[in-house]
Backbone as numpy.savetxt, mean C-alpha at the origin, in Angstrom:
# Nx Ny Nz CAx CAy CAz Cx Cy Cz
7.16 40.07 -24.09 7.99 39.18 -22.94 8.52 38.25 -24.45
10.09 37.81 -23.61 10.54 36.56 -24.20 9.91 35.17 -24.62
10.15 34.71 -25.58 9.17 33.61 -25.89 9.60 32.52 -24.58
10.87 32.65 -24.37 11.14 31.59 -23.43 10.40 31.73 -21.91
10.09 33.05 -21.62 9.90 33.42 -20.40 7.86 32.96 -20.55
7.50 32.94 -21.53 5.79 32.71 -21.83 6.19 30.77 -22.27
7.14 30.47 -22.49 6.92 28.81 -22.19 7.12 28.15 -21.19
7.84 28.81 -20.07 8.14 28.61 -18.94 7.28 27.81 -18.37
5.75 29.07 -17.81 4.54 28.63 -17.06 3.69 27.49 -17.55
3.79 27.67 -19.19 2.84 26.27 -19.59 3.71 25.39 -19.48
5.31 25.20 -19.35 5.85 23.82 -19.20 5.69 23.34 -17.78
5.67 24.41 -17.13 5.68 24.03 -15.35 4.36 23.48 -15.34
3.35 24.11 -15.59 2.12 23.21 -15.51 1.75 22.08 -15.81
2.30 21.82 -17.16 2.47 20.16 -17.77 3.28 19.43 -16.95
4.38 20.22 -16.27 5.14 19.04 -15.48 4.45 18.61 -14.13
3.73 19.89 -13.60 2.47 19.22 -12.20 1.81 18.63 -12.84
1.06 18.59 -13.81 -0.20 17.67 -13.70 0.18 16.32 -14.30
1.58 16.14 -15.06 1.91 14.97 -15.17 2.89 14.34 -13.89
3.54 14.99 -12.85 3.71 14.22 -11.45 2.90 14.38 -10.62
1.44 15.20 -10.76 0.35 14.55 -9.79 -0.23 13.16 -10.21
-0.27 12.77 -12.00 -0.80 11.79 -12.22 0.09 10.31 -11.70
0.95 10.59 -11.31 2.28 9.49 -10.69 2.44 9.46 -9.63
1.83 10.54 -8.65 2.24 10.96 -7.60 2.14 9.82 -6.45
0.96 9.31 -6.46 0.45 8.21 -5.79 1.54 6.69 -5.83
2.47 6.93 -6.77 3.08 5.56 -6.95 4.73 6.07 -6.44
5.03 7.08 -6.04 6.00 7.59 -5.53 6.68 6.67 -4.33
5.79 6.63 -3.46 6.51 5.43 -2.44 6.47 4.01 -2.77
5.97 3.84 -3.80 6.02 2.27 -4.04 5.09 1.32 -4.40
4.09 0.96 -3.40 3.24 -0.69 -3.86 2.04 0.12 -4.08
1.36 0.79 -3.56 -0.46 0.58 -3.90 -0.94 1.52 -3.03
-2.32 1.87 -2.96 -2.78 3.14 -2.90 -3.26 3.00 -1.44
-3.66 1.61 -0.69 -3.75 1.32 0.82 -2.22 1.14 1.06
-2.13 2.15 2.56 -0.64 2.49 2.70 -0.48 1.19 3.53
-1.25 0.15 4.12 -0.63 -0.90 4.84 -1.80 -1.80 4.11
-1.69 -2.57 2.92 -2.53 -3.72 2.55 -2.34 -4.86 3.49
-3.48 -4.97 4.15 -3.35 -6.22 4.97 -3.82 -7.49 3.82
-3.54 -9.07 4.64 -3.43 -9.97 3.76 -4.93 -10.72 4.91
-5.68 -11.58 4.24 -6.23 -12.65 5.02 -5.47 -13.27 6.36
-6.46 -13.10 7.28 -5.97 -13.29 8.87 -5.18 -12.83 9.24
-4.72 -11.39 9.03 -3.45 -10.65 9.79 -4.14 -10.05 11.03
-5.50 -9.60 10.94 -6.13 -9.20 12.23 -6.47 -10.31 13.42
-5.99 -11.78 13.07 -6.14 -12.57 14.16 -4.82 -12.63 14.72
-5.08 -12.50 16.14 -4.00 -12.37 17.17 -3.28 -13.96 17.28
-1.80 -13.64 17.76 -1.45 -15.01 17.97 -1.25 -14.78 19.49
-0.77 -15.84 20.17 -0.43 -16.16 21.77 0.55 -15.49 22.17
0.80 -14.76 23.37 2.01 -13.46 23.55 2.87 -14.53 23.98
4.05 -14.08 23.34 5.45 -14.53 23.44 5.73 -15.11 21.72
4.79 -15.25 20.87 5.04 -15.93 19.43 5.95 -14.84 19.06
6.63 -15.17 18.18 7.17 -14.36 16.76 6.80 -14.71 15.76
6.78 -13.69 14.60 6.48 -14.18 13.55 7.60 -13.31 12.63
8.07 -13.96 11.78 8.83 -13.02 10.88 8.08 -13.45 9.73
8.22 -12.31 8.36 7.43 -12.61 7.18 8.25 -11.46 6.09
8.14 -12.47 4.91 9.04 -11.85 3.71 8.05 -12.09 2.72
7.76 -11.25 1.91 6.57 -10.34 0.79 7.67 -10.75 -0.56
6.99 -10.59 -1.71 7.56 -10.61 -2.97 6.60 -10.00 -3.66
6.27 -8.26 -4.49 5.28 -8.10 -4.88 5.55 -7.82 -6.12
4.92 -8.19 -7.31 5.18 -7.75 -8.57 3.72 -7.14 -9.48
3.96 -5.88 -9.70 2.74 -5.00 -9.75 3.21 -4.24 -11.32
2.06 -4.33 -12.38 2.27 -4.06 -13.58 1.21 -2.78 -13.86
1.44 -1.57 -14.48 0.30 -0.51 -14.32 0.59 -0.30 -15.88
-0.81 -0.17 -16.72 -0.71 -0.19 -18.19 -1.63 0.95 -18.66
-2.74 1.49 -17.54 -3.12 2.66 -18.29 -3.39 3.61 -16.91
-3.21 4.77 -17.17 -2.91 6.23 -15.99 -4.92 6.43 -16.51
-5.42 7.17 -15.17 -6.80 7.95 -15.75 -6.85 9.11 -14.85
-7.33 10.10 -15.26 -7.80 11.30 -14.23 -9.29 11.47 -14.52
-9.87 11.76 -13.77 -11.38 12.11 -13.51 -12.39 11.02 -13.93
-11.91 9.48 -14.04 -12.41 8.55 -14.37 -12.13 8.41 -16.15
-11.43 9.10 -16.85 -11.12 8.70 -18.08 -9.83 8.30 -17.94
-9.27 7.62 -19.28 -8.11 7.23 -19.58 -7.29 7.99 -20.24
-6.32 8.28 -19.53 -5.29 9.62 -20.16 -4.92 9.10 -21.59
-4.49 10.06 -22.74 -4.08 9.75 -23.80 -2.64 8.77 -23.92
-2.28 8.32 -24.94 -1.05 7.86 -25.05 -0.37 6.66 -24.17
0.43 5.91 -24.45 1.19 4.57 -24.06 1.76 5.02 -22.71
1.42 3.88 -21.62 1.79 4.26 -20.37 2.10 2.93 -19.41
2.93 2.49 -19.16 3.56 1.11 -18.29 4.36 1.94 -17.44
3.84 1.14 -16.07 5.02 1.43 -14.40 4.82 -0.10 -14.02
5.78 -0.30 -13.67 6.23 -1.69 -13.21 6.90 -1.69 -11.73
6.29 -1.87 -10.94 7.34 -2.33 -9.80 7.28 -4.06 -9.23
8.86 -3.85 -8.50 8.82 -5.10 -7.68 9.74 -4.90 -6.44
8.77 -5.25 -5.37 9.20 -4.98 -4.24 9.11 -6.12 -3.22
10.01 -6.19 -2.13 10.24 -6.93 -1.37 10.06 -6.25 -0.05
9.32 -6.92 1.01 9.25 -6.49 2.41 9.97 -7.60 3.19
10.34 -7.13 4.08 10.82 -7.89 5.65 10.13 -7.24 6.68
9.57 -8.38 7.45 8.55 -7.69 8.67 8.81 -8.64 9.93
8.80 -8.14 10.72 9.36 -8.78 12.08 8.04 -8.36 12.75
7.60 -9.36 13.43 6.47 -9.26 14.39 6.75 -9.45 15.98
6.50 -9.11 17.04 6.56 -9.84 18.39 5.02 -9.61 18.98
4.79 -10.64 19.36 3.56 -11.03 20.26 3.69 -10.70 21.74
3.13 -9.80 22.76 3.36 -9.52 23.93 1.89 -9.15 24.83
2.04 -8.92 26.30 1.12 -8.89 26.65 1.24 -7.81 27.43
0.33 -6.88 27.22 0.07 -4.89 27.88 -0.94 -4.86 28.64
-0.83 -5.30 30.12 -1.69 -5.58 30.96 -2.64 -6.86 30.71
-4.21 -6.57 30.25 -5.00 -7.67 29.96 -4.69 -7.97 28.32
-4.23 -7.09 27.49 -4.34 -7.45 26.12 -2.87 -7.68 25.46
-3.15 -8.38 24.28 -2.35 -8.65 23.44 -1.74 -7.38 22.58
-0.43 -7.22 22.42 0.11 -6.14 21.53 0.88 -6.58 20.75
1.37 -6.01 19.19 2.30 -6.82 18.69 3.13 -5.79 18.11
4.39 -5.27 18.62 4.99 -4.04 17.94 5.83 -4.89 16.90
6.31 -3.99 15.78 6.75 -4.66 14.38 7.38 -3.88 13.83
7.98 -4.20 12.82 8.84 -3.14 12.04 8.71 -3.98 10.23
8.43 -2.79 9.53 8.69 -3.34 8.16 9.32 -2.65 7.46
10.36 -3.52 6.43 11.22 -2.85 5.95 11.14 -3.03 4.55
10.77 -2.36 3.29 10.72 -2.48 2.00 12.07 -2.27 0.96
12.22 -2.94 -0.17 13.37 -2.43 -0.60 12.61 -2.99 -2.29
13.38 -2.37 -3.16 12.94 -3.13 -4.32 13.34 -1.92 -6.00
12.36 -1.88 -7.03 12.68 -1.00 -7.72 11.27 -0.41 -8.73
11.32 0.74 -8.83 10.09 1.23 -9.28 10.57 1.87 -10.93
9.96 1.16 -12.20 10.38 1.38 -13.33 9.94 1.69 -14.45
9.59 3.03 -14.46 9.08 4.20 -15.61 8.92 3.54 -16.80
8.32 2.95 -17.70 9.13 1.77 -19.22 8.63 3.21 -20.02
7.85 3.96 -19.95 7.18 4.83 -21.17 6.96 6.14 -20.91
7.66 7.10 -21.76 7.97 8.80 -21.56 6.23 8.72 -21.08
5.93 9.97 -20.20 4.52 10.65 -19.56 4.97 11.98 -19.67
4.27 12.62 -20.45 4.26 14.06 -20.41 5.94 14.69 -20.66
6.38 15.49 -19.79 7.53 15.72 -19.77 8.97 14.29 -19.45
8.37 13.30 -18.67 9.10 12.49 -17.88 9.04 11.71 -19.09
10.71 11.12 -18.98 11.17 10.20 -19.87 11.34 8.97 -19.10
11.58 7.63 -19.77 11.64 6.50 -18.94 12.72 6.69 -18.07
12.24 5.94 -16.84 13.46 6.47 -15.64 13.20 5.36 -14.62
13.88 4.72 -13.99 13.75 3.77 -12.87 14.53 4.12 -11.73
14.13 3.41 -10.64 14.65 3.76 -9.28 14.50 2.60 -8.51
15.39 2.42 -7.95 16.11 0.91 -7.06 16.54 1.75 -5.44
16.23 0.40 -4.50 16.86 0.60 -3.17 16.15 0.25 -1.68
16.23 0.93 -1.00 15.66 0.70 -0.06 13.98 2.14 0.00
13.08 1.16 0.52 11.89 2.36 0.84 11.61 2.61 2.19
10.49 3.46 2.85 10.73 4.06 3.81 10.00 2.82 5.00
11.10 2.81 6.07 10.72 1.71 7.18 9.22 2.58 7.99
8.31 1.36 8.18 7.52 1.49 8.97 7.73 0.52 10.30
6.94 1.27 11.24 7.06 0.77 12.95 5.78 0.95 13.52
5.52 -0.08 14.17 4.20 0.26 14.61 3.71 -1.16 15.55
2.16 -1.09 15.50 1.95 -2.14 16.58 0.31 -2.11 16.54
-0.22 -3.39 16.75 -1.90 -3.63 16.72 -2.26 -4.08 18.29
-2.89 -3.21 18.65 -3.66 -3.67 20.41 -5.09 -4.60 20.11
-5.21 -5.55 20.62 -6.34 -6.31 20.44 -7.23 -6.17 21.48
-8.42 -5.55 21.08 -9.31 -4.93 22.32 -10.32 -6.44 22.57
-10.40 -6.83 21.37 -11.34 -8.35 21.68 -10.13 -9.60 20.92
-10.25 -10.64 21.74 -9.26 -11.63 21.74 -10.09 -13.13 21.89
-10.97 -13.18 21.35 -11.58 -14.55 21.36 -11.58 -15.43 20.65
-9.81 -16.28 20.95 -9.60 -17.40 20.33 -10.42 -18.69 20.17
-11.01 -19.14 20.70 -11.98 -20.18 20.60 -13.39 -19.60 19.91
-13.87 -18.74 20.07 -15.17 -18.39 19.15 -14.46 -17.51 17.65
-13.12 -17.60 17.40 -12.68 -16.78 16.23 -13.58 -15.55 16.18
-12.96 -14.80 16.88 -13.30 -13.27 16.81 -12.36 -12.40 17.69
-12.13 -11.59 16.71 -10.91 -10.40 16.75 -11.26 -9.19 16.88
-10.80 -8.35 17.16 -10.83 -6.56 17.16 -9.79 -5.70 17.53
-8.95 -5.36 16.49 -7.64 -4.69 17.07 -7.59 -3.43 16.08
-6.73 -2.32 17.03 -6.83 -0.97 16.72 -5.07 -1.26 16.52
-4.88 -0.20 15.16 -3.22 -0.42 14.87 -2.67 0.90 14.51
-1.48 1.54 14.61 -1.05 2.88 14.63 0.40 2.39 14.26
0.64 3.01 12.92 1.91 2.95 12.48 2.65 4.11 11.79
4.25 4.32 11.90 4.39 5.58 11.73 5.45 5.09 10.44
5.31 5.57 9.20 6.81 5.58 7.77 7.42 6.44 7.93
8.71 6.13 8.11 9.67 7.02 8.26 10.29 7.28 7.04
11.10 8.87 6.68 11.13 9.34 5.35 12.88 8.83 5.27
13.10 7.08 5.45 14.65 6.94 5.42 14.80 6.44 4.27
14.00 6.09 3.45 14.31 5.53 2.18 14.62 6.55 0.83
15.39 5.32 0.05 15.96 6.24 -1.15 15.25 6.95 -1.84
15.53 8.05 -2.01 15.09 9.38 -3.01 15.54 10.24 -3.54
15.15 10.74 -4.70 15.83 11.81 -5.30 14.90 12.52 -6.18
14.66 13.78 -5.69 13.97 14.95 -5.81 14.00 14.88 -7.06
15.24 14.82 -8.29 14.73 15.09 -9.85 14.08 14.18 -10.18
13.43 13.08 -9.32 13.12 11.66 -10.47 11.50 12.18 -9.60
11.31 12.68 -8.76 10.03 13.08 -8.23 9.29 11.86 -7.87
8.17 11.73 -8.77 7.09 10.29 -8.67 7.88 8.88 -8.33
8.82 8.76 -9.33 9.74 7.79 -9.41 10.93 7.38 -8.40
10.64 6.97 -7.38 11.28 6.85 -6.46 10.52 5.60 -5.51
11.47 5.09 -4.62 11.56 4.19 -3.55 10.82 4.82 -2.15
11.66 5.66 -2.00 11.10 6.60 -0.37 10.15 7.80 -1.11
9.41 8.19 0.09 8.36 9.54 -0.43 9.00 10.93 0.35
10.32 10.74 1.22 10.51 12.12 1.43 9.74 12.76 2.15
9.05 12.05 3.24 8.07 12.76 4.16 7.39 11.79 4.91
6.93 12.10 6.15 6.84 11.09 7.32 4.97 10.59 6.44
4.73 9.89 7.49 3.14 9.45 7.30 2.52 8.51 8.52
1.59 9.06 9.08 0.78 8.32 10.26 -0.52 7.43 9.58
-0.42 5.69 9.85 -1.30 5.55 9.36 -2.09 4.22 10.24
-3.56 4.60 10.32 -4.27 4.35 11.53 -5.59 3.02 10.85
-5.17 1.78 11.46 -6.37 1.36 10.86 -7.13 0.47 12.30
-8.36 -0.29 11.79 -9.25 -0.84 12.77 -9.65 -2.24 12.01
-9.42 -3.26 12.35 -9.59 -4.75 11.94 -10.58 -5.38 12.53
-11.50 -6.60 12.34 -12.18 -7.35 12.84 -12.31 -8.41 12.54
-12.10 -9.62 12.82 -12.47 -10.96 12.15 -13.43 -11.80 12.90
-14.03 -12.48 12.16 -15.09 -13.26 12.66 -15.40 -14.67 11.86
-15.37 -15.60 12.47 -16.16 -16.74 11.78 -17.55 -16.48 11.51
-17.68 -17.38 10.57 -19.15 -17.49 9.51 -19.44 -18.61 9.47
-20.56 -19.27 9.17 -21.27 -20.49 9.04 -20.16 -21.29 7.98
-20.16 -22.54 7.84 -19.78 -23.32 6.73 -18.41 -23.20 6.50
-17.86 -22.97 7.53 -16.34 -22.96 7.28 -15.58 -21.83 6.82
-16.57 -20.46 6.67 -16.10 -18.96 6.33 -15.75 -18.47 7.11
-14.42 -17.55 7.10 -14.01 -16.21 7.79 -14.63 -15.08 6.94
-14.40 -13.71 7.75 -14.41 -12.71 7.32 -13.58 -11.57 8.28
-12.73 -10.92 7.15 -11.93 -9.83 7.67 -12.57 -8.91 7.22
-12.95 -7.79 7.93 -13.10 -6.19 7.19 -12.20 -5.06 8.36
-11.68 -4.15 7.43 -10.36 -3.32 8.14 -10.45 -2.14 7.45
-10.99 -0.96 8.35 -10.79 0.22 8.13 -9.52 1.26 8.22
-9.09 1.93 7.09 -7.44 2.74 7.49 -7.87 4.27 6.92
-7.05 4.72 7.76 -7.12 6.29 7.83 -5.88 6.60 8.00
-5.22 7.54 7.00 -3.63 8.04 6.55 -3.89 9.68 6.46
-2.64 10.14 7.14 -1.99 11.57 7.17 -1.11 11.61 6.61
-0.76 12.55 6.03 0.71 12.74 5.56 1.34 14.08 5.58
2.84 13.70 5.70 3.56 15.56 5.90 3.83 15.81 4.27
4.74 16.84 4.47 4.83 17.37 3.40 5.92 16.83 2.29
6.18 16.80 1.47 7.59 16.52 0.53 7.77 17.89 -0.24
9.05 18.49 0.74 9.32 19.84 -0.11 10.28 19.92 -1.21
10.54 18.14 -1.34 11.51 18.70 -2.76 10.81 17.25 -3.77
9.80 17.94 -4.40 8.76 16.93 -5.33 9.21 17.69 -6.83
10.62 17.14 -7.46 10.35 17.71 -8.88 10.69 19.53 -8.60
11.31 19.93 -7.58 11.53 20.95 -7.48 10.36 21.89 -6.60
9.35 20.90 -6.36 7.70 21.61 -5.83 7.84 21.31 -4.20
6.76 21.65 -3.71 5.94 21.38 -2.48 4.90 20.42 -2.77
4.74 18.97 -2.35 3.87 18.30 -2.76 3.07 18.36 -0.88
1.91 18.15 -0.98 0.82 18.32 0.03 -0.05 17.41 -0.28
-0.58 16.29 0.47 -1.64 15.53 0.89 -2.87 15.35 1.30
-3.78 15.15 0.95 -5.15 15.53 2.09 -5.08 14.00 2.97
-5.73 13.72 4.14 -6.03 12.44 4.59 -6.64 11.16 3.31
-6.17 9.99 3.56 -6.80 9.17 2.76 -7.31 8.24 3.61
-8.15 7.07 3.22 -9.29 6.17 3.72 -9.58 5.11 2.96
-9.30 4.06 3.71 -10.04 3.17 2.75 -10.83 2.02 3.61
-11.07 0.80 2.94 -12.18 -0.26 3.47 -11.64 -1.29 2.80
-10.49 -2.76 3.62 -10.27 -3.71 2.67 -10.91 -4.88 3.64
-11.54 -5.72 2.72 -12.39 -7.13 3.41 -11.82 -8.54 2.52
-12.04 -9.11 3.45 -11.28 -10.60 2.85 -12.19 -11.75 3.29
-12.97 -12.39 2.31 -13.49 -13.60 2.79 -13.18 -14.96 2.50
-12.94 -15.42 3.32 -11.81 -17.15 3.44 -12.72 -17.94 3.45
-12.87 -19.05 2.76 -12.84 -20.41 2.76 -12.14 -21.37 3.44
-11.91 -21.70 4.32 -11.34 -22.64 5.44 -11.49 -24.25 5.14
-10.61 -24.76 3.98 -10.54 -26.32 3.99 -10.23 -27.01 5.11
-9.37 -26.51 5.90 -8.74 -26.86 7.08 -8.32 -26.31 7.74
-7.80 -26.23 9.12 -7.52 -24.62 9.84 -6.07 -24.43 9.20
-5.64 -24.84 8.62 -4.10 -24.68 7.88 -4.56 -24.18 6.52
-5.49 -24.30 5.66 -5.24 -24.41 4.42 -6.70 -23.54 3.98
-6.44 -22.14 3.01 -7.68 -21.48 2.44 -7.38 -20.83 1.30
-8.68 -20.26 0.74 -8.75 -19.25 -0.20 -9.18 -18.22 -0.06
-8.96 -17.27 -0.63 -9.66 -15.68 0.14 -10.04 -15.06 -1.23
-10.99 -14.23 -1.26 -11.65 -13.17 -2.19 -11.38 -11.75 -1.03
-10.51 -10.78 -1.73 -10.09 -9.83 -1.11 -10.53 -8.56 -2.11
-11.18 -7.53 -1.26 -11.54 -6.18 -2.20 -10.67 -5.31 -1.20
-10.10 -4.16 -1.83 -9.69 -3.20 -1.70 -10.21 -1.81 -2.13
-10.63 -0.75 -1.42 -11.13 0.16 -1.87 -10.98 1.75 -1.21
-10.20 2.53 -2.14 -9.58 3.64 -1.37 -10.09 4.91 -1.61
-10.13 6.13 -0.65 -10.48 7.21 -0.98 -9.91 8.40 -0.51
-10.05 9.49 -1.13 -9.06 10.60 -0.63 -7.68 10.98 -1.38
-7.28 11.49 -0.31 -5.83 11.86 -0.47 -5.22 12.59 -1.73
-6.03 13.38 -2.16 -5.81 14.66 -2.96 -4.78 15.52 -2.72
-4.18 15.78 -3.38 -2.61 16.70 -3.54 -2.61 17.55 -4.15
-1.79 18.36 -3.85 -1.39 19.80 -4.30 -0.10 19.97 -4.49
0.37 20.57 -5.52 1.76 21.05 -5.93 2.08 22.46 -5.91
2.80 22.99 -4.59 3.00 24.68 -4.65 1.56 25.49 -4.61
0.75 24.66 -3.75 -0.62 25.44 -3.50 -1.79 24.85 -4.65
-0.82 24.63 -5.66 -2.32 24.04 -7.02 -2.89 23.02 -6.61
-4.44 22.70 -6.83 -4.79 21.65 -6.51 -4.72 20.68 -7.81
-4.66 19.43 -7.64 -4.33 18.58 -8.58 -5.61 17.88 -9.04
-6.59 18.05 -8.32 -7.79 17.54 -8.75 -7.72 15.49 -8.95
-7.03 15.07 -7.83 -6.42 13.48 -7.75 -7.07 12.99 -6.67
-8.31 13.23 -6.11 -8.80 12.39 -5.30 -9.27 10.84 -5.37
-8.70 10.04 -4.90 -8.76 8.76 -5.00 -10.35 8.50 -4.59
-10.88 7.09 -5.92 -12.05 6.53 -5.56 -11.58 5.18 -6.41
-10.60 4.44 -5.82 -10.15 3.53 -6.60 -10.08 1.93 -5.75
-10.53 0.77 -6.68 -11.03 -0.21 -6.02 -10.01 -1.66 -6.93
-9.94 -2.48 -6.06 -8.99 -3.61 -6.70 -9.73 -4.82 -6.13
-9.38 -5.84 -6.52 -9.78 -7.34 -6.49 -8.88 -8.25 -6.52
-8.78 -9.22 -5.59 -7.54 -10.14 -5.45 -7.73 -11.32 -4.84
-7.50 -12.22 -5.49 -7.58 -13.73 -5.07 -6.27 -14.31 -4.63
-6.67 -15.05 -3.17 -5.51 -15.89 -2.81 -5.83 -17.16 -2.48
-4.59 -17.91 -2.17 -4.53 -19.13 -1.45 -3.38 -19.24 -0.58
-3.69 -19.83 0.27 -2.62 -19.75 1.61 -2.47 -21.68 2.28
-1.59 -21.91 2.66 -1.67 -23.22 3.45 -0.39 -23.25 4.33
-0.28 -23.95 5.42 1.09 -24.41 6.36 1.84 -25.55 5.68
3.09 -25.18 5.58 3.76 -26.33 4.61 4.47 -27.17 5.61
4.45 -26.57 6.80 4.97 -27.49 8.13 4.21 -26.80 8.86
4.39 -27.01 10.23 3.45 -26.81 11.57 3.83 -25.02 11.71
4.89 -24.93 11.39 5.70 -23.13 11.80 6.02 -22.55 10.34
5.63 -22.84 9.14 5.34 -22.09 7.90 4.46 -22.22 6.98
4.14 -20.91 6.82 3.10 -20.67 5.59 3.31 -19.87 4.74
2.63 -20.42 3.73 2.79 -19.98 2.08 1.91 -19.34 1.84
1.58 -17.98 1.11 0.40 -17.27 0.53 1.04 -17.11 -1.02
-0.13 -17.47 -1.94 0.16 -16.23 -3.45 -1.05 -15.99 -3.57
-0.81 -14.80 -3.96 -2.36 -13.91 -4.38 -2.03 -13.16 -5.86
-3.17 -13.34 -6.71 -3.14 -12.36 -7.92 -4.46 -11.52 -7.60
-4.36 -10.19 -8.37 -5.15 -9.15 -8.43 -5.16 -8.16 -9.42
-5.91 -7.31 -9.78 -6.20 -6.22 -10.74 -7.05 -5.28 -10.02
-6.84 -4.11 -10.90 -7.83 -3.03 -10.47 -9.09 -3.00 -11.15
-10.56 -3.36 -10.28 -11.29 -3.02 -10.91 -12.26 -1.53 -11.06
-11.44 -0.44 -10.55 -12.18 1.06 -10.90 -11.19 1.79 -10.44
-10.93 2.91 -11.11 -9.66 3.95 -11.13 -10.56 5.07 -11.57
-10.36 6.01 -10.57 -10.95 7.35 -10.42 -9.59 8.35 -11.00
-8.69 8.11 -10.48 -7.79 9.12 -10.41 -6.26 8.25 -10.09
-5.07 8.34 -10.87 -4.10 7.11 -10.74 -3.91 6.22 -11.90
-2.83 5.30 -11.70 -2.57 4.30 -12.73 -3.26 3.14 -12.40
-3.93 2.37 -13.01 -4.64 1.35 -13.06 -3.96 -0.27 -13.02
-3.97 -0.81 -12.13 -3.01 -2.12 -12.08 -3.71 -2.81 -12.93
-3.01 -3.65 -14.08 -3.68 -4.49 -14.82 -2.90 -6.00 -14.40
-2.02 -6.08 -13.66 -1.66 -7.41 -12.80 -0.72 -7.22 -11.61
-1.35 -8.20 -10.62 -0.22 -8.02 -9.59 -0.26 -9.35 -8.89
0.97 -9.63 -8.86 1.41 -10.95 -8.29 1.90 -10.70 -6.92
1.66 -11.39 -5.59 2.37 -11.11 -4.19 2.31 -13.01 -3.82
3.63 -12.83 -3.63 4.00 -14.25 -2.63 4.19 -13.74 -1.06
3.96 -14.64 -0.01 4.49 -14.33 0.89 4.95 -15.55 1.89
6.19 -15.55 2.44 6.46 -16.77 3.52 6.57 -16.21 4.72
5.95 -17.09 5.83 5.60 -16.47 7.28 5.98 -17.61 7.91
7.15 -17.14 8.50 7.49 -18.24 10.10 7.31 -18.08 11.30
6.81 -18.70 11.87 6.33 -18.61 13.43 7.47 -19.31 14.40
7.59 -18.43 15.29 8.82 -19.49 16.21 8.56 -18.45 17.41
């Protein structure tokens, strides 16, 4: 056999392994498909509109496989902006909030990783459309229970030759959440959100077909309310599942990853809220570890 024919399968196997390590970042921001903020599952009155702008800067300085840090330097930086428009309305006796989320930004792999050279991508990410329906909406008791469904549309910027370093994912996604919010004694509030996500196939991932199992996760927020308009929060995000295959070959990259986040929010006027958050990964089984995450959010009620 010619030496180049012998090298091709080995190079392809290496490429597949390295692509899998980055694959969770192909769509942009984080493992949780929709990472909630404290208070997201507290319904607003029907007829209210909500416009939100997000800025998210994340640095990832280590990559892990099966709980072990992979050798060599690794640095991936993302800068993502999101625009979100929400409308609260009545559906029979229930409140529902149809909405759209449009991401854009930049993904920057700053170090070589296996056969991948430093590369960056910028543009629009995949839009999400969906809604939350509140099955429990007790404003006076401060208790809410909502169920959400979202679809991620494969309309974002994508170049198959860049594979994992793209804003778009070149696939459909379905994202489902169940969120509960309740008041606790001593001015505390607790949010608990469960998530389940299913994925279509990406048939142009570095020339390969990428498939992904369903993922699921748990998001919790414990808030202390200094006043009805100002709070601090400690958040924890835990993600599971989501193992991938490339051309049918299992990548053994199932998630079991956790992140802590600390946040502060306040209304600077009766209709404008500012939120700032800082977070880090605390556990990574497979994928890139977040060393620093900075989130800013501006919300306008109208």
